[in-house]
N, C-alpha and C positions, 0 to 999 in steps of 0.2 A: 130526844129523838125527833126531833123536829126538822132535823136536817136532811136534805135530800142527798143521796149519794151522787157524786160528781164522777163523771166518767173520766175525765181528763183533769188531772190535778196539775195546775199550773204553778210551777215554782221555779226558782233559779236552778235547781238541780236539772230540771228538764231542759232548761234553755242550755246549760253548760253541756249536757250530753248531746243536745241537738248540734251545738256548735263543734263538739268533739266528732261527732258523726260526720258532719260536712267536711271538717279539716281531714279526716280520715279519707273520706272520698276524694278530696283534692289531691292528697297525697298519693293515693292509690292511683288516681287518674294520670298524674304527672309521673309516677315512677313505674306503674305496672300497666295500666290500661293503654296509655299513649305509646309507650315502646311497643306493647303487644300489638296494637293495631298498625303502628308503623312496620313492624316486622311481617305482619300478615299482608299489609298493602305492598311491602317490598317484594314478599314472596309471590303474590299475585301478579305484580308487574314482571318479575323475573320469569314466572311461568309463561306469561303472555309473550314475553320477548323470546323465550326459548321455543315457544310454538311457531312465532313467526320465523325464527331462525330455521327451524326444521322444515317448515313450509318452503322457505327460500332454498335450503339445501336440497330438498326433494325435487323442486322445479329445477334447480342447477343439475342435479343428477339425471333428471329426464332429458334435459337439453344435451348433457354429456353423453347419455346413451344413444339418444337420435343421432348426434354427431358421430359416434363411433360405429353405429349401424350404418350410417351413410359412407363412412370411410372404409368400413369392412366390405360394403357392396362394391365400392369402387375398387377396392383391392382384389376382389374375386373377379370383376370385370376384367381388370388388368391381367390378371393371371390366366383368365380364360383366352384373352387375346394373345398372350405370350404362347400358351400351349397351342393354340390354333396356328400361330405363326410358325412355331416349331414344327408341327405336323406338316405344314405346307412346305417349309424348307427341306424336311426329310423326304417327302414325296419328290420334290425337285431334284434333290440329290440322288435319289433312287432312279428316277427317270433318266437323269444324265448318265448315271453309271450304267443303266440298261442300254442307252443309245451308244454309249462308248464301246460296251462289251459287243453289242451288234455290229458297229463298224469294225471293230477288232476281229470279230468272227468272219465278217465278210472279206476282210483284207486277207485272213488266214486261208479262207477258202479260194480267194482269187490266186493266192500265191501257190497253194496246192495244186490249182487247175493248171497254172503255168509250168510247175514242175512236172505234173504228169504228161503235159503236151511235149514238154522238152524231152522227157524219158521216153515218150512214145516215138518222137521223131528219132532220138538216138537209136532205139530198138528197130525202126524201120531202116535206118541207114545200116545198121548192123546186119539186119537180115539181107539187105540188097548186096552188101559185101560178101557175106557168107554164100548167097545164091550166085553171085558172080565167080567167087572162088570155086564153087561147086561146078558151075558151068565150065570154067576153064579146065578144071581136073577132070570132068566127064569128056570134054572135047579131046583133051590130050589122050585119054584112054580110047576113045573112038578112033582117033587118027592113028593111033599106034597099031590099030588092028588086032589087039590083044584080045578083045572081048567079042563074043558073038552077040547076036541080036537079043537073045533072051538073057544073057549075062549083063548086058548093058542096061537093060530095063530093070533088073533086079538091084543092080549096083546104083543106079540113079534114084530108085525108091528108097533104098536104105540110106543114101546121102541126104535125101530131102527129109526123111522121117528123123534122122539124127539132127539135123539142123533145126528143125521144127521143135524137137523136144528140148533143146538147149535153150 
């Protein structure tokens, strides 16, 4: 019993086990850890690239949105200008039509005035002619001595009334 217990017993079995452990670690590193770390590194790189691509796409989308808003604003302005021009053109057409209608109405009124004046002159001529005929008829009756003074006046009044009523 004189021996002291050794905590670590160093023998060849321990060395072989240690070598086997190291060989296992090397094999695991080459076959498992290295590909796993490569995969995780590749995934990390891909995620970063995707994030960069997403940021670039977002910036591009924002630029396109701003460009589209600018084009939309320009299109609205052009549309407003077209509508404004159309309204002005419509107002001009209406004003021209009113002016033409007014000129036409004035022309029709002038024509009607001329016709009325001509008709008036014709009527005056007709009345003069009828009055002349009446005067001649009355003169003939007076000269013929057929009528007395009272009958002459009555006949003359009836003839004048009849001519005026026609």
